[in-house]
C-alpha positions as CSV (number, residue, x, y, z in Angstrom):
1,M,0.0,0.0,0.0
2,A,1.3,3.4,-1.0
3,I,2.4,5.8,1.8
4,T,0.8,9.2,1.5
5,R,1.8,12.5,3.1
6,S,-1.2,12.3,5.3
7,S,0.1,9.1,6.8
8,P,1.5,9.7,10.4
9,D,4.7,7.7,9.5
10,F,5.3,9.5,6.2
11,W,8.1,11.8,7.2
12,R,9.8,9.3,9.4
13,T,9.7,6.8,6.5
14,L,11.0,9.5,4.1
15,F,13.9,10.2,6.6
16,A,14.6,6.4,6.8
17,F,14.8,6.3,3.0
18,I,16.8,9.4,2.3
19,V,19.5,9.4,5.0
20,P,20.9,5.8,4.7
21,S,20.5,5.8,0.9
22,L,22.5,9.0,0.7
23,V,25.2,7.6,2.9
24,G,25.2,4.5,0.8
25,V,25.5,6.5,-2.4
26,F,28.3,8.6,-1.0
27,L,30.3,5.5,0.2
28,F,29.8,3.3,-2.9
29,M,29.1,5.6,-5.8
30,T,30.6,9.0,-5.3
31,P,33.9,9.6,-7.2
32,V,36.6,11.3,-5.1
33,P,40.1,12.3,-6.2
34,I,42.8,10.8,-4.0
35,D,46.5,11.3,-5.0
36,D,45.5,12.0,-8.6
37,V,43.4,8.9,-8.9
38,V,39.6,8.8,-9.0
39,T,38.1,6.4,-6.5
40,I,35.2,5.9,-4.1
41,P,35.1,6.4,-0.3
42,I,34.6,2.7,0.4
43,A,37.8,1.9,-1.5
44,V,39.7,4.6,0.5
45,M,38.3,3.1,3.7
46,A,39.3,-0.4,2.6
47,K,42.9,0.8,1.9
48,S,43.0,2.4,5.4
49,L,41.8,-0.8,7.0
50,Q,44.4,-2.8,5.0
51,A,47.1,-0.4,6.2
52,L,45.8,-0.7,9.8
53,V,45.9,-4.5,9.8
54,K,49.0,-4.8,7.7
55,P,51.3,-6.1,10.5
56,I,48.9,-9.1,11.1
57,I,47.1,-9.4,7.7
58,F,49.1,-12.5,6.4
59,P,48.7,-14.6,9.7
60,L,45.1,-13.4,9.9
61,I,44.3,-14.6,6.3
62,L,46.2,-17.9,6.9
63,G,44.0,-18.4,10.1
64,I,40.8,-17.6,8.3
65,I,41.4,-20.0,5.4
66,C,42.7,-22.8,7.7
67,L,39.7,-22.3,10.1
68,T,37.3,-22.5,7.0
69,G,39.0,-25.7,5.8
70,I,38.9,-27.4,9.2
71,M,35.4,-26.3,10.1
72,S,34.1,-27.3,6.7
73,V,35.5,-30.8,7.2
74,L,34.1,-30.9,10.7
75,V,30.6,-29.6,9.8
76,S,30.2,-31.2,6.3
77,V,31.8,-34.6,7.0
78,L,31.7,-35.4,10.8
79,K,28.4,-33.5,11.4
80,P,28.7,-33.1,15.2
81,A,25.2,-32.7,16.8
82,S,26.5,-29.9,19.1
83,L,27.0,-27.7,16.0
84,K,23.7,-28.3,14.4
85,R,21.8,-25.9,16.6
86,Y,23.9,-22.9,15.3
87,P,22.4,-21.7,12.0
88,L,25.3,-19.3,11.2
89,I,27.9,-22.1,11.5
90,Q,25.8,-24.4,9.4
91,H,25.4,-21.7,6.8
92,L,29.1,-20.9,6.7
93,F,30.6,-24.3,6.8
94,N,28.1,-27.0,5.7
95,V,29.0,-27.2,2.0
96,S,28.8,-29.6,-0.9
97,P,31.7,-32.0,-1.7
98,V,33.0,-29.8,-4.5
99,W,33.3,-26.8,-2.3
100,L,34.7,-28.9,0.5
101,V,37.6,-30.0,-1.8
102,T,38.0,-26.4,-3.0
103,R,38.3,-25.0,0.5
104,T,40.7,-27.8,1.6
105,L,42.8,-27.1,-1.4
106,G,42.8,-23.4,-0.6
107,M,44.0,-24.3,3.0
108,V,46.7,-26.6,1.6
109,F,47.9,-23.9,-0.8
110,I,48.1,-21.1,1.7
111,I,50.0,-23.2,4.2
112,M,52.5,-24.1,1.5
113,T,52.7,-20.4,0.4
114,Y,53.0,-18.9,3.9
115,F,55.7,-21.4,5.0
116,K,57.3,-21.7,1.5
117,V,57.2,-25.5,1.6
118,G,56.4,-27.9,-1.2
119,P,56.7,-27.4,-5.0
120,L,57.9,-23.9,-6.1
121,A,55.1,-23.9,-8.8
122,I,52.5,-23.5,-6.0
123,H,54.2,-20.8,-3.9
124,S,56.3,-18.9,-6.4
125,D,56.0,-15.1,-6.7
126,S,53.9,-15.5,-9.9
127,T,51.4,-18.0,-8.5
128,G,50.4,-18.7,-4.8
129,T,52.4,-15.7,-3.4
130,L,50.8,-13.3,-6.0
131,V,47.3,-14.4,-4.9
132,F,48.2,-14.4,-1.2
133,H,50.2,-11.1,-1.0
134,E,48.6,-9.0,-3.7
135,L,45.0,-10.0,-3.9
136,L,43.7,-11.5,-0.6
137,P,44.6,-8.5,1.6
138,V,42.7,-6.3,-0.8
139,L,39.7,-8.6,-0.9
140,F,39.7,-9.0,2.9
141,S,39.5,-5.3,3.5
142,V,36.8,-4.8,0.8
143,F,34.7,-7.7,2.0
144,I,34.7,-6.5,5.6
145,L,33.7,-2.9,4.9
146,A,31.4,-3.6,1.9
147,G,29.7,-6.5,3.8
148,L,29.0,-4.3,6.8
149,L,27.9,-1.2,4.8
150,L,26.1,-2.7,1.8
151,P,22.7,-2.7,3.7
152,L,22.7,1.0,3.4
153,L,22.3,0.6,-0.4
154,L,20.2,-2.6,-0.3
155,N,17.6,-2.2,2.5
156,F,16.3,1.4,2.5
157,G,14.7,1.8,-0.9
158,L,17.5,3.2,-3.1
159,L,17.6,0.1,-5.4
160,E,13.7,0.1,-5.6
161,L,13.7,3.8,-6.7
162,V,16.6,3.4,-9.2
163,G,15.2,0.0,-10.4
164,T,11.8,1.3,-11.1
165,L,13.1,4.4,-12.9
166,F,15.6,2.4,-15.0
167,T,13.5,-0.6,-15.8
168,K,12.4,0.8,-19.2
169,V,16.1,1.1,-20.2
170,M,17.7,-2.0,-18.6
171,R,15.0,-4.6,-19.3
172,P,14.6,-4.2,-23.0
173,L,18.3,-3.6,-23.7
174,F,19.9,-6.1,-21.4
175,G,17.2,-8.3,-20.0
176,V,17.8,-7.3,-16.4
177,P,16.0,-5.2,-13.7
178,G,16.7,-1.5,-13.5
179,R,18.3,-1.9,-10.1
180,S,21.2,-3.6,-11.8
181,A,22.4,-0.1,-12.8
182,V,23.5,0.5,-9.3
183,N,25.6,-2.7,-9.3
184,C,27.2,-1.4,-12.5
185,V,28.0,2.1,-11.2
186,A,29.4,0.7,-7.9
187,S,31.7,-1.6,-9.8
188,W,32.7,1.0,-12.5
189,L,33.7,3.6,-9.8
190,G,35.0,1.3,-7.2
191,D,35.6,-2.4,-7.6
192,G,34.1,-5.4,-9.5
193,S,34.1,-7.4,-6.3
194,V,31.7,-4.9,-4.8
195,G,29.3,-5.4,-7.7
196,I,29.4,-9.2,-7.4
197,L,28.8,-9.0,-3.6
198,M,25.8,-6.8,-4.3
199,T,24.5,-9.2,-7.0
200,A,24.9,-12.3,-4.7
201,R,23.1,-10.7,-1.9
202,Q,20.2,-9.6,-4.1
203,Y,20.0,-13.0,-5.8
204,E,19.7,-14.7,-2.4
205,D,17.1,-12.2,-1.3
206,K,15.0,-13.0,-4.5
207,H,15.4,-9.7,-6.2
208,Y,17.2,-11.3,-9.2
209,T,16.4,-14.6,-11.0
210,E,19.0,-17.2,-11.9
211,R,19.3,-15.6,-15.3
212,E,19.4,-12.0,-14.2
213,A,22.0,-12.8,-11.5
214,A,24.3,-14.6,-14.0
215,I,23.9,-11.9,-16.5
216,I,24.7,-9.1,-14.0
217,G,27.5,-11.0,-12.3
218,T,29.3,-11.7,-15.6
219,T,28.4,-8.5,-17.5
220,F,27.8,-5.6,-15.1
221,S,30.6,-6.1,-12.6
222,A,32.6,-3.7,-14.6
223,V,36.3,-3.0,-14.1
224,S,37.0,0.2,-12.1
225,I,38.4,3.3,-13.7
226,T,41.4,3.0,-11.2
227,F,42.3,-0.5,-12.6
228,C,42.0,0.8,-16.1
229,L,44.6,3.4,-15.4
230,V,46.9,0.8,-14.0
231,V,46.5,-1.4,-17.1
232,I,47.1,1.4,-19.6
233,G,50.1,2.5,-17.6
234,Q,51.5,-1.0,-17.7
235,V,51.6,-1.0,-21.5
236,K,53.1,2.6,-21.4
237,L,50.2,4.3,-23.2
238,E,49.0,6.6,-20.4
239,Y,48.6,9.5,-22.9
240,L,45.9,7.4,-24.6
241,F,43.8,6.9,-21.5
242,A,40.8,8.9,-22.7
243,P,40.4,7.0,-26.0
244,F,41.3,3.8,-24.3
245,Y,38.5,4.1,-21.7
246,L,36.1,5.2,-24.4
247,T,36.9,2.0,-26.3
248,V,36.5,-0.1,-23.1
249,C,33.1,1.4,-22.5
250,L,31.9,0.9,-26.0
251,A,33.1,-2.7,-26.1
252,G,31.5,-3.4,-22.8
253,F,28.2,-1.9,-24.0
254,V,28.2,-4.1,-27.1
255,A,29.0,-7.2,-25.1
256,A,26.3,-6.4,-22.7
257,L,23.8,-6.3,-25.6
258,I,24.9,-9.4,-27.3
259,V,26.4,-12.0,-24.8
260,P,23.3,-12.4,-22.6
261,R,21.3,-13.4,-25.6
262,L,23.7,-16.2,-26.3
263,P,24.2,-19.6,-24.5
264,P,24.9,-20.3,-21.7
265,L,23.3,-17.1,-20.3
266,R,20.3,-17.3,-22.5
267,F,19.5,-20.7,-21.2
268,K,19.6,-19.8,-17.5
269,K,16.3,-20.3,-15.7
270,H,14.0,-17.3,-15.1
271,L,13.4,-18.5,-11.6
272,Y,14.4,-17.2,-8.1
273,V,16.9,-19.0,-5.9
274,D,14.1,-21.0,-4.2
275,G,12.6,-22.1,-7.6
276,T,9.7,-19.8,-7.5
277,E,8.7,-17.8,-10.6
278,P,9.0,-14.0,-10.7
279,D,6.0,-11.8,-11.1
280,D,6.6,-10.3,-14.6
281,N,4.0,-7.5,-13.9
282,A,5.7,-6.4,-10.7
283,E,7.7,-3.7,-12.6
284,A,4.6,-2.3,-14.3
285,V,3.5,1.3,-13.4
286,P,-0.1,1.1,-11.9
287,P,-2.7,3.1,-13.9
288,G,-3.1,6.7,-12.8
289,K,0.5,7.0,-11.4
290,T,3.5,8.7,-12.9
291,L,6.8,6.6,-13.2
292,F,8.5,8.7,-10.5
293,K,5.6,8.6,-8.1
294,H,5.4,4.8,-8.4
295,A,9.2,4.6,-7.9
296,L,9.0,6.7,-4.8
297,D,6.1,4.7,-3.4
298,V,8.0,1.4,-3.9
299,A,11.1,2.9,-2.3
300,L,9.2,4.2,0.8
301,L,7.5,0.9,1.2
302,K,10.9,-0.8,1.3
303,A,12.2,1.8,3.8
304,Q,9.1,1.3,6.0
305,N,9.9,-2.5,6.3
306,A,13.6,-2.0,6.7
307,P,15.2,-3.5,9.8
308,G,16.4,-1.1,12.5
309,V,19.9,-0.3,13.4
310,K,20.4,-3.6,15.2
311,G,18.9,-5.6,12.3
312,T,21.0,-3.7,9.8
313,L,24.2,-4.3,11.7
314,K,23.4,-8.0,12.2
315,E,22.9,-8.3,8.4
316,G,26.1,-6.4,7.7
317,I,28.1,-8.7,9.9
318,H,26.5,-11.8,8.3
319,N,27.4,-10.4,4.8
320,A,31.0,-9.9,5.8
321,L,31.4,-13.3,7.4
322,D,29.8,-14.9,4.5
323,M,32.2,-13.4,1.9
324,V,35.3,-13.7,4.1
325,F,34.8,-17.4,4.9
326,A,33.1,-18.5,1.7
327,V,35.1,-16.6,-0.9
328,I,38.6,-16.0,0.2
329,P,39.5,-19.8,0.4
330,V,38.0,-20.2,-3.1
331,V,40.1,-17.3,-4.5
332,M,43.2,-18.8,-3.0
333,A,42.5,-22.3,-4.5
334,V,41.1,-21.3,-7.9
335,G,43.4,-18.3,-8.4
336,T,46.6,-20.3,-7.6
337,V,45.6,-23.2,-9.9
338,A,44.8,-20.8,-12.8
339,L,48.1,-18.9,-12.4
340,I,50.0,-22.3,-12.2
341,I,48.4,-23.2,-15.5
342,A,49.3,-19.9,-17.0
343,E,52.9,-19.8,-15.8
344,Y,54.0,-23.4,-16.1
345,T,52.0,-24.9,-18.9
346,P,51.5,-24.0,-22.6
347,V,47.7,-24.5,-22.2
348,F,46.8,-20.8,-22.7
349,Q,49.3,-20.3,-25.6
350,I,47.8,-23.3,-27.4
351,L,44.3,-22.1,-26.8
352,G,45.3,-18.6,-28.2
353,R,46.5,-20.0,-31.5
354,P,43.2,-20.1,-33.2
355,F,43.0,-16.4,-32.7
356,V,46.0,-15.8,-35.0
357,P,44.0,-15.9,-38.3
358,L,41.3,-13.6,-36.8
359,L,43.9,-11.0,-35.7
360,E,45.6,-11.2,-39.1
361,F,42.3,-10.7,-40.8
362,L,41.6,-7.7,-38.6
363,Q,45.1,-6.4,-39.6
364,V,46.5,-6.4,-36.1
365,P,50.3,-6.0,-36.1
366,E,52.3,-8.8,-34.3
367,A,49.2,-11.0,-34.5
368,A,51.1,-14.2,-33.2
369,K,52.3,-12.4,-30.1
370,A,49.0,-10.8,-29.4
371,A,47.2,-14.2,-29.7
372,E,49.4,-15.5,-26.9
373,T,48.0,-12.9,-24.5
374,I,44.3,-13.4,-25.3
375,V,43.3,-16.5,-23.4
376,V,45.9,-16.1,-20.6
377,G,43.5,-13.3,-19.4
378,F,41.2,-16.0,-18.1
379,A,43.8,-16.7,-15.4
380,D,44.4,-13.1,-14.4
381,M,43.4,-9.8,-16.0
382,F,46.8,-8.2,-15.5
383,I,48.9,-10.9,-17.2
384,P,48.1,-9.9,-20.8
385,S,49.3,-6.3,-20.2
386,I,52.5,-7.6,-18.6
387,L,53.2,-9.9,-21.5
388,A,52.4,-7.1,-24.0
389,A,54.7,-4.6,-22.4
390,S,57.7,-7.0,-22.5
391,S,57.2,-8.6,-26.0
392,I,55.1,-6.3,-28.3
393,E,56.5,-3.3,-30.1
394,S,53.4,-1.9,-31.8
395,D,51.5,0.7,-29.8
396,M,48.3,-0.3,-31.6
397,T,48.7,-3.9,-30.6
398,R,49.5,-3.1,-27.0
399,F,46.4,-0.8,-27.0
400,I,44.3,-3.7,-28.2
401,V,45.7,-6.2,-25.7
402,A,45.1,-3.8,-22.8
403,A,41.6,-2.9,-23.9
404,L,40.7,-6.6,-24.5
405,S,42.0,-7.8,-21.2
406,V,39.8,-5.3,-19.4
407,S,36.8,-6.0,-21.6
408,Q,37.0,-9.8,-21.1
409,L,36.0,-9.2,-17.5
410,I,36.1,-12.8,-16.4
411,Y,39.4,-13.8,-14.7
412,M,39.9,-16.6,-12.3
413,S,42.3,-14.9,-9.9
414,E,39.5,-12.7,-8.7
415,V,36.2,-12.2,-10.5
416,G,35.8,-15.8,-11.6
417,A,36.7,-17.2,-8.1
418,L,34.3,-14.7,-6.5
419,L,31.5,-15.8,-8.8
420,L,32.2,-19.5,-8.1
421,G,32.4,-18.8,-4.4
422,S,29.0,-17.1,-4.4
423,K,25.5,-18.6,-4.9
424,I,25.2,-17.0,-8.4
425,P,24.5,-20.0,-10.7
426,V,27.5,-20.2,-12.9
427,N,30.1,-22.9,-13.1
428,L,33.7,-23.0,-14.3
429,W,32.9,-24.2,-17.9
430,E,30.2,-21.6,-18.3
431,L,32.6,-18.8,-17.1
432,F,35.2,-19.9,-19.7
433,L,32.5,-20.0,-22.4
434,I,31.4,-16.4,-21.4
435,F,35.0,-15.3,-21.4
436,I,35.4,-16.6,-25.0
437,L,32.1,-15.1,-26.1
438,R,33.1,-11.6,-24.7
439,T,36.5,-12.0,-26.4
440,L,34.9,-12.6,-29.8
441,V,32.3,-9.9,-29.4
442,T,34.6,-7.2,-28.1
443,L,37.7,-7.9,-30.2
444,P,36.4,-6.4,-33.5
445,V,35.1,-3.3,-31.7
446,I,38.4,-2.7,-30.0
447,V,40.4,-3.3,-33.1
448,L,38.2,-0.9,-35.1
449,M,38.7,1.7,-32.4
450,A,42.4,1.0,-32.3
451,H,42.7,1.5,-36.1
452,W,40.8,4.8,-35.9
453,L,42.5,6.2,-32.7
454,V,46.0,4.7,-32.7
455,G,46.7,3.5,-36.2
């Protein structure tokens, strides 16, 4: 039922909608310049937290992953009756055999990496140590703060307002609810992991269907502006940042139009996480209402039913624990395996060879060397730029490699592992297929732009 101005709770509800939502927008979506880099406050806070816990961060992460592995074995295999009465413990550690093996593998890898024991391939600077030292501290701090503060965006009506207003754009173009625009902006300005965290929470809360969550998680968790600056700097083309970012945005837009309409995303079920069907008329504007009035009513209804301070804090802690214990061990396991394959086997070079004729057809200089970088991006987004900087002379080709590595979006050392560790319904094979599809769709766009801008 719509809340009217004559309602005694109208102003209280309006306050409950506006204040937390504005705080959430400021933290997650407001660009701020810090040291000549544009970022968002939550990222600044995450860096501050990372610096604060720096003296103990590596033993802390070691303890978290080992505790996750041990508790998962205890709860999932031994199933002691004394732990069955704790829902949070069951939720965090009662997992399927596949995730039990993955968490155990993550525990083994981090022990070997921390103590530098076992095969060098596991704990070298370019495999396990890279994931442990460079990635996990960042994810830990982002997960803690984003998990605690995400309810400000999710619970007080902002997504309902934006979702209703943007439905007529997002639904016909991309097949997703309007609220996904907030996920995209949070990723674009901040970090892709924030977008995935938001998507996973909304999927579990039945705001997205399986298909919508899979599309948003693999399409709209865009790479941040900050990381784009790092990538273009790695290939020594900083002076081309503006055309580079324009190219990335255009390629991402084309991929968002096309890839969700192809398998495997096309065949995902249009059902909620519990198997129920969505109400396709829920987004329709009731007769006699303007779009904005309906959007505001929906937002105020959400704010009216929002949990209080205690409930919001409890949900935030639950979010943070869920991401820290569920995802960090998976990132350690999957990221390390992917980097081992990239570093010590010719798998990605072999998989890249079929792209040589395509690159030659598109008149890309040094096509053979560029092809070697294409599929290796599935392991880690930064590796193609490192390879390009050291082996490719052509500015145009380095521009193409850098833009493609960002546009491919799916990489197992972070985004892929985060998706696999969440409840978003995608598996490893589907992620690889989406990665290849994004490559095939974005490559011609990027090459065309490169010939125009750099050639």
